[in-house]
Structures are given as C-alpha cells and as structure tokens.
C-alpha positions as CSV (number, residue, x, y, z in Angstrom):
1,M,22.5,181.8,47.9
2,S,25.4,181.3,45.6
3,E,26.3,178.6,43.1
4,T,29.2,177.8,41.0
5,L,28.2,175.9,37.9
6,S,30.7,173.2,37.0
7,P,30.9,169.4,37.5
8,P,31.4,169.1,41.3
9,A,34.0,166.3,41.2
10,S,36.3,168.1,38.8
11,E,39.0,170.7,39.2
12,P,38.6,174.0,37.3
13,R,40.4,173.9,34.0
14,V,42.6,176.9,33.3
15,A,43.7,176.8,29.7
16,R,47.0,178.3,28.5
17,G,48.6,179.3,25.3
18,N,46.8,178.3,22.1
19,A,44.2,176.3,24.0
20,G,43.2,179.4,26.0
21,S,42.9,181.5,22.9
22,N,40.9,178.8,21.1
23,N,38.4,178.5,24.0
24,Y,37.4,182.2,23.7
25,R,37.4,182.0,19.9
26,Q,35.0,179.0,19.9
27,L,32.7,180.8,22.4
28,K,32.7,184.0,20.3
29,I,31.7,181.9,17.2
30,R,28.7,180.5,19.1
31,V,27.6,183.9,20.2
32,R,28.1,185.4,16.7
33,D,26.0,182.5,15.2
34,A,23.2,183.3,17.7
35,G,23.2,186.9,16.3
36,L,24.0,188.5,19.6
37,L,27.0,190.6,18.7
38,G,25.1,193.4,17.0
39,R,24.1,196.8,18.3
40,R,20.7,197.6,19.8
41,S,20.2,201.2,18.8
42,G,16.4,201.2,19.3
43,H,16.9,199.9,22.9
44,Y,19.3,202.7,23.8
45,L,17.2,205.4,22.1
46,M,14.2,204.3,24.1
47,L,16.3,204.2,27.3
48,C,17.7,207.7,26.7
49,V,14.3,209.1,26.0
50,I,12.9,207.6,29.2
51,L,15.7,208.8,31.3
52,A,15.5,212.3,29.8
53,V,11.8,212.5,30.5
54,L,12.4,211.3,34.1
55,L,15.1,213.9,34.6
56,G,12.9,216.6,33.2
57,G,10.1,215.6,35.5
58,T,12.5,215.6,38.5
59,A,13.7,219.1,37.6
60,T,10.0,220.3,37.2
61,G,9.2,218.8,40.6
62,F,12.1,220.5,42.1
63,I,11.0,223.9,40.8
64,L,7.3,223.4,41.7
65,L,8.0,222.1,45.3
66,G,10.1,225.1,46.2
67,D,10.9,225.6,49.9
68,S,9.8,222.2,51.2
69,W,11.6,219.3,52.9
70,F,9.9,217.0,50.4
71,Q,12.8,218.2,48.2
72,L,14.9,215.5,49.8
73,L,12.7,212.9,47.9
74,I,13.6,214.8,44.7
75,A,17.3,214.6,45.7
76,A,17.1,210.9,46.2
77,A,15.4,210.5,42.8
78,L,18.1,212.6,41.2
79,G,20.8,210.4,42.8
80,I,19.2,207.3,41.2
81,L,18.8,209.0,37.8
82,L,22.4,210.3,37.7
83,T,23.5,206.7,38.4
84,Q,21.4,205.5,35.5
85,F,23.1,208.1,33.3
86,A,26.5,207.0,34.6
87,F,25.6,203.4,33.5
88,L,24.9,204.8,30.0
89,A,28.3,206.7,30.0
90,H,29.9,203.4,31.0
91,E,28.2,201.6,28.1
92,A,29.3,204.4,25.7
93,S,32.9,204.0,26.9
94,H,32.6,200.3,25.9
95,R,31.3,201.1,22.4
96,Q,28.0,199.4,23.2
97,I,25.6,202.2,22.0
98,M,26.8,203.2,18.5
99,K,29.0,201.6,15.8
100,S,31.2,204.6,15.7
101,G,34.0,204.9,18.3
102,P,34.1,208.7,18.1
103,G,30.3,208.8,18.3
104,N,30.3,206.7,21.5
105,D,33.0,208.9,23.0
106,R,31.0,212.1,22.3
107,A,27.9,210.6,23.9
108,G,29.9,209.2,26.8
109,R,31.7,212.5,27.4
110,F,28.5,214.4,27.4
111,L,26.8,212.0,29.8
112,A,29.7,211.8,32.1
113,N,30.8,215.5,32.1
114,A,27.6,217.5,31.5
115,V,25.0,215.2,33.2
116,V,26.8,213.2,35.9
117,G,29.7,215.6,36.6
118,I,32.6,213.2,36.5
119,S,35.6,212.9,34.1
120,Y,34.9,210.6,31.2
121,Q,38.7,210.3,30.4
122,W,39.4,209.4,34.1
123,W,36.8,206.7,33.9
124,M,38.1,205.4,30.6
125,N,41.7,205.2,31.9
126,K,40.7,203.4,35.1
127,H,38.0,201.1,33.8
128,N,40.0,199.9,30.8
129,R,42.8,198.8,33.1
130,H,40.3,197.0,35.2
131,H,38.9,195.1,32.3
132,A,42.3,194.1,31.0
133,M,43.4,192.6,34.3
134,P,40.4,192.1,36.7
135,N,41.3,191.2,40.2
136,T,45.0,191.0,39.3
137,V,47.3,192.2,42.0
138,G,49.2,195.3,41.0
139,K,47.4,195.7,37.8
140,D,43.6,196.2,38.6
141,P,43.0,199.7,40.0
142,D,39.7,198.5,41.4
143,I,41.4,196.4,44.1
144,E,43.9,199.1,45.1
145,W,43.5,200.6,48.6
146,D,41.0,203.5,48.8
147,T,39.7,203.7,52.4
148,I,38.7,200.1,52.1
149,S,41.4,197.4,51.8
150,F,40.7,194.6,49.3
151,Q,44.1,192.9,49.9
152,V,45.6,191.5,53.1
153,E,48.8,193.4,52.4
154,D,47.0,196.7,52.3
155,A,44.9,195.9,55.4
156,Q,48.0,195.2,57.5
157,K,49.5,198.6,56.7
158,Q,46.6,200.5,58.3
159,K,47.2,201.9,61.7
160,G,45.3,204.1,64.2
161,F,41.9,205.1,63.1
162,M,42.3,203.6,59.7
163,G,43.3,200.3,61.3
164,W,40.2,200.4,63.5
165,L,38.0,201.1,60.4
166,T,39.7,198.4,58.4
167,R,39.0,195.7,61.0
168,R,35.3,196.5,60.7
169,Q,35.2,197.5,57.0
170,G,32.8,194.8,56.0
171,Y,30.1,196.0,58.4
172,L,30.9,199.6,57.6
173,F,30.9,199.0,53.8
174,F,27.4,200.4,53.0
175,P,27.7,203.4,55.4
176,L,31.0,204.2,53.8
177,L,29.4,204.2,50.4
178,T,27.4,207.3,51.3
179,M,30.7,209.1,50.8
180,E,31.5,207.4,47.5
181,G,29.7,210.0,45.5
182,I,32.0,212.8,46.8
183,N,35.0,210.5,46.3
184,L,34.1,209.8,42.6
185,H,33.7,213.5,41.8
186,F,36.9,214.4,43.7
187,R,39.1,211.7,42.2
188,S,37.9,212.4,38.6
189,I,38.5,216.1,39.0
190,A,41.9,215.6,40.6
191,Y,42.9,213.3,37.7
192,L,42.2,216.2,35.3
193,F,44.7,218.4,37.1
194,S,47.3,215.7,37.4
195,P,50.6,216.0,35.4
196,G,51.0,214.4,32.0
197,A,49.0,214.5,28.8
198,I,45.2,213.9,29.2
199,K,43.0,213.8,26.2
200,G,40.4,216.6,26.2
201,R,41.6,218.0,29.5
202,K,40.4,221.6,28.9
203,R,37.1,220.5,27.4
204,E,36.3,218.3,30.4
205,V,37.4,220.8,33.0
206,T,35.3,223.5,31.4
207,T,32.2,221.3,31.0
208,I,32.4,219.9,34.6
209,A,33.0,223.4,36.0
210,L,30.0,224.9,34.2
211,R,27.8,221.9,35.2
212,L,28.8,222.2,38.8
213,A,28.3,226.0,38.9
214,A,24.8,225.8,37.3
215,Y,23.8,222.9,39.6
216,L,24.9,224.6,42.8
217,T,23.5,227.9,41.8
218,L,20.1,226.4,41.0
219,I,19.9,224.5,44.3
220,Y,21.0,227.4,46.5
221,V,18.8,230.0,44.7
222,V,15.6,228.0,44.9
223,L,16.2,226.5,48.5
224,P,17.3,228.0,51.8
225,F,20.9,227.3,52.6
226,G,20.3,224.5,55.1
227,M,17.8,222.7,52.9
228,A,20.0,223.2,49.9
229,S,22.9,221.6,51.7
230,A,20.7,218.7,52.8
231,F,19.5,218.3,49.2
232,L,23.1,218.1,48.0
233,G,24.0,215.7,50.7
234,V,21.2,213.3,50.0
235,Q,21.7,213.4,46.3
236,L,25.4,212.6,46.6
237,A,24.8,209.9,49.3
238,V,22.2,208.1,47.1
239,F,24.4,208.4,44.1
240,G,27.4,206.9,46.0
241,V,25.5,204.0,47.5
242,Y,23.9,203.1,44.2
243,M,27.1,203.3,42.2
244,G,29.2,201.4,44.8
245,A,26.5,198.8,45.4
246,S,26.2,198.2,41.6
247,F,29.9,197.7,41.0
248,A,31.1,196.0,44.2
249,P,29.4,192.6,44.0
250,N,30.8,191.8,40.6
251,H,34.4,190.9,41.7
252,K,34.9,191.5,45.4
253,G,35.4,188.2,47.1
254,M,36.3,186.4,43.9
255,P,39.8,185.0,43.4
256,L,42.7,187.3,43.2
257,I,45.3,186.6,40.5
258,P,49.0,187.1,41.3
259,K,50.7,189.8,39.3
260,E,52.9,187.6,37.1
261,S,50.4,184.8,36.5
262,R,49.8,183.9,32.9
263,I,46.1,183.0,32.4
264,D,44.2,183.0,29.2
265,F,41.6,185.8,28.6
266,F,38.6,183.5,28.9
267,S,39.6,181.9,32.2
268,R,40.7,185.3,33.7
269,Q,37.4,187.0,33.0
270,V,35.2,184.1,34.1
271,L,37.1,183.1,37.2
272,T,37.2,186.6,38.6
273,S,33.6,187.6,37.9
274,R,30.3,186.9,39.7
275,N,26.8,187.3,38.1
276,I,23.8,188.5,40.1
277,M,20.6,186.7,39.0
278,A,17.0,186.3,40.1
279,R,15.0,183.1,39.9
280,S,12.7,184.3,37.1
281,R,13.2,185.8,33.7
282,F,11.2,188.9,34.7
283,G,13.3,189.3,37.8
284,N,16.5,189.2,35.7
285,R,15.0,191.9,33.4
286,V,14.4,194.1,36.5
287,L,18.0,193.5,37.7
288,N,19.3,194.3,34.2
289,V,17.7,197.8,34.5
290,V,18.6,198.3,38.1
291,Y,22.3,197.3,37.6
292,G,22.7,198.7,34.1
293,G,23.6,195.3,32.8
294,L,26.4,194.8,35.4
295,N,24.5,191.9,36.9
296,Y,25.8,189.9,33.9
297,Q,29.4,190.6,34.8
298,V,30.8,187.4,33.4
299,E,29.3,188.1,29.9
300,H,30.1,191.9,30.2
301,H,33.8,191.0,30.7
302,L,33.9,188.5,28.0
303,F,32.1,190.8,25.5
304,P,32.6,194.3,26.8
305,N,31.1,196.0,23.7
306,M,27.9,193.9,23.8
307,P,24.7,195.9,24.4
308,R,23.1,195.1,27.8
309,A,19.9,194.0,26.1
310,N,21.8,190.9,24.7
311,L,23.5,189.8,27.9
312,H,20.7,187.6,29.2
313,A,20.6,185.5,26.1
314,V,24.4,185.2,26.0
315,S,24.5,184.2,29.6
316,Q,23.0,180.8,28.9
317,I,25.5,180.2,26.1
318,V,28.4,181.1,28.3
319,R,27.0,179.0,31.2
320,D,26.7,175.9,29.0
321,Y,30.2,176.5,27.5
322,C,31.8,176.8,31.0
323,A,30.2,173.5,32.0
324,E,31.7,171.8,29.0
325,L,35.2,173.2,29.8
326,K,34.8,172.6,33.6
327,V,35.4,176.2,34.3
328,P,33.4,177.5,37.3
329,Y,30.7,180.0,36.5
330,T,29.6,181.8,39.6
331,V,26.1,183.1,40.2
332,A,24.6,184.6,43.4
333,T,21.4,186.3,44.4
334,V,21.3,190.0,45.3
335,A,21.4,189.3,49.0
336,G,23.9,186.4,48.6
337,S,26.3,188.6,46.6
338,Y,26.4,191.4,49.2
339,G,26.8,188.8,51.9
340,Q,29.8,187.4,50.2
341,V,31.3,190.9,49.8
342,V,30.8,191.8,53.5
343,R,32.3,188.5,54.7
344,Y,35.3,188.9,52.3
345,L,35.9,192.5,53.4
346,N,35.7,191.5,57.1
347,K,38.1,188.6,56.5
348,V,40.6,190.9,54.8
349,G,40.1,193.6,57.5
350,L,40.7,191.2,60.4
351,S,44.1,190.4,59.0
352,A,45.1,193.8,60.3
353,R,44.0,192.9,63.8
354,D,46.4,193.2,66.7
355,P,46.7,189.7,68.2
356,F,46.5,191.4,71.7
357,D,43.0,192.6,70.9
358,C,41.7,189.4,72.4
359,P,40.1,190.4,75.7
360,M,41.5,187.3,77.5
361,V,45.0,188.1,76.3
362,T,44.6,191.8,77.0
363,E,43.9,191.0,80.7
364,F,47.4,189.5,81.1
365,R,49.1,192.0,78.8
366,P,51.9,194.0,80.6
367,H,50.9,197.6,81.2
C-alpha cells in the first residue's frame, strides 16, 4: 500500500524563488520550536555499545564454532552487523552524532574504513552529491547506470547480455543485490586509486588494507579453504542485500527532475523521496532500527544532520506542513515500497526491448 498525503483535488504546488526559500525556513522554525534539532549523544552512545557487544559476541562465536558449517550463520549475522555499522558511518558523515565536524569525520572514517572496509571519503563525495540533487538527471550519482538502469536513456543503450538483463532488471533486482557488497568495496577502493586530490587517501588505503588482510587471514586460518570462501561469500551477499534494500526504496520510482529544472530545496527533497512506515508506533521504531533511520527519507533529506531518534516526531510536523502547502508527501509500507521499485525498474528496463521480441511478430519476421 502507498499513499500520497495531499488534498486529492489539488495540483502539487512547487514554490520558486523567495517563496520556496520561505517554505523551508518556516518548516525549520516549527521543528526548532519543537526542540528536535539537537544532538542525541546518549542514543548514539547506547547504539555503539550494543553494536560493539554484538560484534564481540559474533567474533567469539566464530572462534568457538571452529570448523563447522554453522559458521555460515555467523557470516550472515556479521553481514547484518556491518550494515548497521555502515548506517552509523552514514550518520557520522551527516554530522548527526557529535557537534564537532572533525569529531564526526574521525568516527565516520574509523567505522567505514576499519570496521566496514569501505572508503569514507568516497562515500562522502558520492552521497553529498546525491543529497544536493536527489533524482536529478545528470547530477545525482545514485541514478547513474551501474548494472541496473534507472533512466530510459541508459536502458536503451544496453545490448547483448546487458540488454537481456536490463529488460528483466526489476525481477532480478534482489538477486543482483547479492553482488552489491563486492561492488561497494570495489568502487570505494577504485576511487582511492583514481587521479586527482583525495583527502586522507594514504590513511584510508592503509586502514582498509590492514583491515582486509586481518579479516581474510583470520577467516582462512580458522576455517578450511572451502568453508572460509563460503563464509566470505555469505557475509558479502547479506551485506549487499541489506545495504541495497535499505537505500533503494527511498527514491527509486519517485519523480526524476530534468537537469536544468529550478526547484526550491523543500519541494525538491519532498517530491523525490518516499517514506517507509508501519501502521503502529512500535512498528515504526523497529523500522527505524532496521533501516538506520532511512525509512524517514523525506525528513532525512530535509534535515540531513538530524539524529535518527528525532525523525519520527519530525515526520508528523512535515506531513502536516506538506498538507498545508499541497505538496505530496509519499508514504509506503515495506512491501509496497519494494513493489514500486520492482515495477519501476521493469518499466525502465522494458524500454530497451526489441519491438520484434513479440512472439507473434517474430513468427513473420524475415530470416
């Protein structure tokens, strides 16, 4: 189920110029007056302690189990935990955890490089561009072609095997996510070796290399080669599916904005984002943990440095404000959001279809 909360008989209002700036300013005043712009240090301290204890327990279980195929359960648990640490690195990059920018960067770099094994600077560069121009053609890196086509123009360029895959990309979306863990590691490391100035390049390369060496050594020393390889495969597959499934529903299938369009910040962020919500407050609390706050994507884009613990309360303020301005506020259930993503990807993928793929046409096609 999905709903767009705005008066049904009215057209969405996209403000421009001073009116657009004023819309966001007025919303921010409401949120500030509600006391929801401050940091939640206690929340993040508790979350870090819980994740550290769980990671320690997982490592202990790995050592105690030894040569056992039950290690694949440990691998799956590790994939989930590393995704949760990636969420924390994402929040540090948005200055959500500490008041100090350098402090957030140090925490984020440690979490991304030493714990998760991906480049923090690569993530910062890519994700900041996404936040500035979400779903904007030619400006948002998250809708650029990367195995999957998010735009009709990209889908129509795919030929041969990639064309076959593109035409079925919606149905193949979740199977393809099993490779996303490898893709994230590869792309972040490739970025560190790309030309041009990269802040902290040597430090990140060294940390990631040491982390990778220690991780692989531990796995292949404790486990037989085949089991160790299976462990690594399961961990990366779970990590990839969890990461991809957490970020994909937030914008995929939402409106794309032409490159040169001039839209105010408030409208741009709201119109291109989709929230994932449950029917109960408890359900939303669970989703907030599972998705690392990304289920409140509208609020996250409007207030990117807001702690995830505040997003639920802010969502009601934003929802009411959107109704006043007649700006659509899109909400979907978990199943509904993934259904929309799959349908959208299939629709884009089918744009690459050969018109002669129709069986009836093919029968009369010259040979």
